[in-house]
C-alpha positions as CSV (number, residue, x, y, z in Angstrom):
1,X,32.3,-117.4,94.7
2,X,35.8,-115.1,94.3
3,X,35.3,-111.5,93.4
4,X,37.2,-111.5,90.4
5,X,34.7,-114.1,88.7
6,X,32.1,-111.7,87.5
7,X,35.1,-109.6,85.7
8,X,35.9,-112.9,83.8
9,X,32.1,-113.5,82.9
10,X,31.8,-110.2,81.7
11,X,34.6,-110.4,79.6
12,X,33.1,-113.9,78.2
13,X,30.0,-112.1,77.8
14,X,31.4,-109.1,75.7
15,X,33.6,-111.3,73.6
16,X,30.3,-113.1,73.0
17,X,28.4,-110.0,72.0
18,X,31.1,-108.6,69.7
19,X,31.8,-111.6,68.2
20,X,28.9,-113.3,67.8
21,X,26.1,-113.4,65.1
22,X,23.7,-110.2,65.4
23,X,20.5,-111.1,66.4
24,X,17.4,-109.1,67.4
25,X,16.5,-109.7,71.4
26,X,13.9,-111.6,72.1
27,X,10.4,-109.6,72.7
28,X,8.7,-109.7,76.2
29,X,6.7,-113.4,76.3
30,X,3.5,-114.0,78.2
31,X,2.8,-111.5,80.6
32,X,2.5,-113.5,84.3
33,X,-0.7,-113.3,86.4
34,X,-1.3,-109.7,88.4
35,X,0.6,-110.8,91.6
36,X,3.0,-112.0,92.4
37,X,5.1,-110.6,89.8
38,X,7.5,-112.6,87.9
39,X,10.7,-110.8,85.7
40,X,9.8,-110.5,81.9
41,X,10.8,-113.5,80.2
42,X,12.5,-113.5,76.6
43,X,12.2,-116.6,74.9
44,X,14.2,-129.8,84.3
45,X,17.1,-130.5,85.7
46,X,19.6,-129.9,88.7
47,X,22.1,-127.3,88.0
48,X,25.6,-129.3,89.0
49,X,26.7,-127.9,92.3
50,X,30.1,-126.4,92.4
51,X,33.7,-128.0,92.8
52,X,37.2,-127.2,92.9
53,X,37.5,-128.3,89.4
54,X,35.4,-125.8,88.1
55,X,37.3,-122.6,86.6
56,X,35.5,-119.3,86.1
57,X,36.2,-119.0,81.9
58,X,39.2,-116.6,81.3
59,X,39.5,-113.6,80.1
60,X,41.5,-114.7,77.1
61,X,39.6,-118.4,76.8
62,X,38.0,-118.3,73.0
63,X,34.2,-118.9,72.5
64,X,33.6,-122.8,72.0
65,X,34.2,-124.2,69.1
66,X,32.4,-127.8,69.4
67,X,29.2,-129.1,70.8
68,X,31.7,-130.8,73.8
69,X,33.2,-127.5,74.6
70,X,30.0,-125.4,74.6
71,X,28.3,-128.2,76.7
72,X,31.7,-127.9,79.2
73,X,31.5,-124.0,79.4
74,X,27.6,-124.4,80.2
75,X,28.0,-126.6,83.1
76,X,30.6,-124.6,84.5
77,X,28.4,-121.5,84.4
78,X,25.1,-123.6,85.5
79,X,27.3,-124.6,88.6
80,X,28.1,-120.5,89.3
81,X,24.6,-119.4,88.8
82,X,23.1,-122.2,91.4
83,X,25.8,-120.3,93.9
84,X,25.6,-117.0,92.7
85,X,25.3,-114.6,96.1
86,X,23.0,-112.4,94.9
87,X,20.2,-111.0,91.9
88,X,23.5,-108.9,90.1
89,X,25.6,-111.5,90.2
90,X,23.3,-113.9,88.7
91,X,22.1,-112.1,86.0
92,X,25.6,-111.7,84.8
93,X,26.1,-115.2,84.8
94,X,22.6,-116.0,83.3
95,X,23.7,-113.5,80.4
96,X,26.1,-115.2,79.5
97,X,24.4,-118.3,79.4
98,X,21.8,-116.8,77.3
99,X,24.2,-115.8,74.8
100,X,26.0,-119.2,74.4
101,X,22.8,-121.0,73.8
102,X,22.5,-119.1,71.0
103,X,25.7,-120.5,69.4
104,X,24.5,-123.4,66.8
105,X,27.7,-124.3,64.9
106,X,25.9,-123.5,61.8
107,X,26.1,-120.7,59.8
108,X,22.7,-121.5,58.2
109,X,20.7,-121.9,61.3
110,X,22.0,-118.7,62.3
111,X,20.9,-116.9,59.4
112,X,17.4,-118.8,59.8
113,X,17.5,-117.4,63.4
114,X,18.6,-114.2,62.3
115,X,15.7,-113.6,59.7
116,X,13.3,-115.0,62.3
117,X,13.8,-112.6,64.5
118,X,13.6,-109.9,62.0
119,X,10.1,-111.2,61.0
120,X,9.0,-111.5,64.7
121,X,10.0,-107.7,64.8
122,X,7.9,-107.0,61.9
123,X,4.8,-109.2,63.2
124,X,5.2,-111.5,60.1
125,X,4.3,-114.3,62.3
126,X,4.0,-116.7,59.4
127,X,7.3,-115.9,57.6
128,X,8.6,-116.3,61.5
129,X,7.4,-119.8,61.9
130,X,8.8,-120.9,58.3
131,X,12.1,-119.8,59.2
132,X,11.8,-121.5,62.6
133,X,10.6,-124.7,61.0
134,X,13.7,-124.5,58.9
135,X,15.8,-124.2,61.9
136,X,14.7,-127.1,64.1
137,X,14.5,-129.5,60.8
138,X,18.0,-128.8,60.2
139,X,18.9,-128.7,64.1
140,X,16.7,-130.9,65.6
141,X,19.1,-131.1,68.8
142,X,19.5,-126.8,68.6
143,X,17.5,-125.7,71.6
144,X,17.0,-122.5,71.2
145,X,15.1,-123.0,68.1
146,X,12.7,-125.0,69.6
147,X,12.6,-121.9,72.3
148,X,12.3,-119.4,70.0
149,X,9.4,-121.3,67.4
150,X,7.6,-121.7,71.0
151,X,7.3,-117.8,71.5
152,X,6.2,-117.2,67.9
153,X,3.6,-120.2,68.8
154,X,2.8,-118.1,71.8
155,X,2.5,-114.8,69.8
156,X,-0.3,-116.7,67.5
157,X,-2.2,-117.7,70.5
158,X,-1.3,-121.5,69.7
159,X,-0.8,-122.8,73.2
160,X,-0.7,-126.8,72.4
161,X,2.3,-126.0,70.0
162,X,4.1,-123.7,72.0
163,X,3.9,-126.1,75.1
164,X,5.2,-128.9,72.8
165,X,7.9,-126.8,71.9
166,X,8.7,-125.7,75.2
167,X,9.2,-129.1,76.7
168,X,11.3,-130.2,73.8
169,X,13.6,-127.2,74.4
170,X,13.5,-128.3,78.0
171,X,14.3,-132.2,77.1
172,X,17.6,-130.7,74.8
173,X,18.9,-128.5,77.6
174,X,17.5,-129.2,81.1
175,X,18.6,-126.1,82.5
176,X,17.0,-123.7,80.4
177,X,15.7,-121.6,82.9
178,X,14.0,-119.4,80.1
179,X,11.7,-122.0,78.8
180,X,11.2,-123.4,82.3
181,X,10.1,-120.1,83.3
182,X,7.9,-119.8,80.5
183,X,6.2,-123.0,80.3
184,X,5.6,-122.5,84.4
185,X,4.1,-119.4,83.6
186,X,1.9,-121.2,80.8
187,X,0.8,-124.0,83.1
188,X,-0.2,-121.5,86.1
189,X,-2.4,-119.4,83.9
190,X,-4.1,-122.9,82.6
191,X,-5.1,-124.0,85.8
192,X,-2.5,-126.5,86.0
193,X,-1.3,-125.4,89.4
194,X,0.7,-128.9,90.4
195,X,2.4,-128.8,87.3
196,X,3.3,-125.1,87.5
197,X,4.8,-125.8,91.0
198,X,7.0,-128.3,90.0
199,X,8.5,-126.1,87.1
200,X,9.1,-123.1,89.4
201,X,10.6,-125.6,91.9
202,X,13.3,-126.9,89.3
203,X,13.6,-123.0,88.1
204,X,15.1,-122.3,91.8
205,X,17.3,-125.0,91.6
206,X,18.7,-123.9,88.9
207,X,18.8,-120.0,89.6
208,X,17.8,-119.4,93.3
209,X,18.1,-115.7,92.5
210,X,15.2,-115.8,89.8
211,X,13.4,-112.4,90.5
212,X,10.0,-113.1,91.8
213,X,10.2,-117.0,91.6
214,X,10.3,-117.5,95.1
215,X,6.8,-115.5,96.0
216,X,5.4,-118.2,93.0
217,X,6.3,-121.2,94.5
218,X,4.8,-120.0,97.8
219,X,1.3,-119.0,96.2
220,X,1.3,-121.8,94.0
221,X,2.3,-124.3,96.9
222,X,-0.7,-122.6,99.2
223,X,-3.1,-123.8,96.0
224,X,-1.9,-126.7,95.7
225,X,-1.8,-127.6,99.5
226,X,-5.3,-126.4,99.3
227,X,-6.3,-128.8,96.5
228,X,-5.3,-131.6,98.6
229,X,-7.3,-130.5,101.9
């Protein structure tokens, strides 16, 4: 990857931060098992391989105005994420991707997401769920709505609904590395080691630099292989 990719990516990210809707940061999710450790999660598919046709976003490039523009930009960023040289580069790309996930194309959905974040920060989980129920009703194809509601279900200890929303998020956005990591943690902690292994292996295909994940894959591989013998 050329050295000038990351100034360009950072420029896009800053544009998103300055012009995007104000939203509270996602709280830290389900804590991982004691060892090995994973990176905190704020909230399956193969990342496309980069090619000569894939260009990094220009610092003057406007943010996507249509679903097609957003999808194309995300496709390019996923390609760079899959081939990032180190953790620092991967983190810069991942942050840009996460900002793009928040763009729903609807002012109403954006307002509801903002209000859900405020309700979560105030620990008013019943109200947060009502806002997010409205989000997924109004925009059932908006993956981040399902991901956010999954987190609230986690806070309410509703594992069944949480897993259902995570799977819906991943079905809509197959490279949603946060939802995949969250699902993998849940599967691991509920003893579904084989399914958890598949989730973390998928995560490494999307982001080979995901902190702590290679160690988790090794641990789960040993557990799954032990069950087979």
